C-alpha positions in Angstrom: 80.7 138.7 112.0 81.8 135.0 114.2 79.5 133.3 112.6 80.5 133.8 108.6 84.9 133.6 110.2 83.4 129.6 111.2 81.5 129.5 107.9 85.1 130.1 106.1 86.5 127.8 108.6 84.5 125.2 107.7 84.3 125.4 103.5 88.4 125.5 104.0 88.4 122.2 106.4 85.9 120.3 103.8 87.8 120.6 100.6 90.3 118.4 99.8 93.4 119.1 98.5 93.1 121.0 94.8 96.8 119.5 94.6 96.9 116.7 93.3 97.1 114.9 89.5 94.6 112.8 87.9 95.3 109.8 88.2 93.8 106.6 87.2 93.4 102.8 88.1 96.4 100.6 88.2 96.7 96.7 88.1 98.1 93.8 86.6 100.6 90.6 86.9 104.1 90.1 87.3 105.4 86.7 86.5 109.2 85.2 87.0 109.7 82.6 84.0 106.6 82.0 83.8 105.6 81.3 87.4 103.7 84.4 90.0 106.3 86.7 91.3 105.2 86.6 95.0 106.3 90.1 97.0 107.6 92.4 94.3 107.8 96.0 95.2 106.9 98.0 91.8 107.4 101.8 91.5 106.4 103.5 88.2 108.1 107.0 88.2 105.9 109.6 86.0 108.0 112.3 83.3 107.2 114.5 86.5 105.9 114.3 90.3 105.8 111.2 92.6 105.5 108.0 92.1 103.4 104.9 93.3 103.8 101.8 94.3 102.2 98.5 94.5 103.7 95.2 96.2 102.8 91.6 94.7 100.7 89.0 96.4 101.0 84.5 96.3 99.5 85.3 92.8 101.8 87.4 91.5 99.1 90.4 91.5 99.7 94.4 92.4 97.8 97.5 92.2 99.4 100.6 92.9 99.0 103.4 95.7 99.3 106.9 94.2 99.5 107.8 98.0 97.7 106.8 101.5 94.5 107.4 100.9 95.0 107.8 96.8 94.9 104.0 95.2 97.0 105.4 91.2 98.9 106.2 89.2 98.8 110.0 87.8 98.3 109.9 83.8 101.5 110.0 82.0 104.0 107.9 80.6 106.1 105.9 83.6 109.6 103.5 83.5 108.4 101.6 85.6 111.4 99.5 87.7 110.3 95.9 89.9 112.6 94.8 92.7 112.1 91.7 95.4 115.1 93.3 97.5 114.0 94.1 100.8 116.3 95.9 104.4 115.0 92.6 106.2 112.3 90.1 105.7 110.8 90.8 109.6 109.9 94.3 110.4 109.4 93.3 113.9 113.1 92.0 113.6 115.7 94.4 112.1 118.2 91.6 112.7 117.4 88.9 109.7 119.5 89.5 107.0 117.6 91.3 103.6 116.0 89.7 100.5 118.3 88.9 98.5 117.3 90.9 94.8 116.3 87.0 92.4 114.8 89.9 89.3 118.2 90.5 86.6 119.5 94.3 86.9 117.7 94.9 83.5 114.3 95.3 85.8 115.2 98.0 88.6 118.8 99.1 89.0 118.6 98.9 85.1 115.0 98.7 84.0 114.1 100.2 80.0 110.4 98.8 81.3 108.3 102.0 80.5 103.7 101.8 80.9 101.1 104.5 79.9 98.9 105.2 82.6 95.5 106.6 80.2 91.9 107.0 82.2 90.0 104.7 83.0 91.7 101.6 84.2 94.5 100.0 83.1 95.6 96.7 83.6 99.4 96.2 82.7 101.1 93.2 82.8 104.7 91.9 83.3 106.2 89.0 82.0 110.0 88.8 83.0 112.6 86.6 82.3 115.1 85.5 84.9 118.0 85.3 82.2 
């Protein structure tokens, strides 16, 4: 009896989360007026469910993450926001002032950007304009 119970417990522990949606890798490049946009946060918000986020590097490249263990974004249509605002620049020194937003509202608070994530690799580039 106890051996059977141990087997059931081990089987339950090894199973992955069954409630995760199907996701696919999403990468791309963000430019502002033709130049790579560094340190911008992207959020892909599906019509239902949790968003995926990413941060651009010095070359403007990003890769989305669904959660701490899973890269990508949920399949389907997404509204997209891109922002450069950061509450503070240095987490070890929160008294530093916030980074000002460098992008027009049409890319974040009033964003009309959209993207579709399909099965397989997705490359979604954004060529933003400051005006």
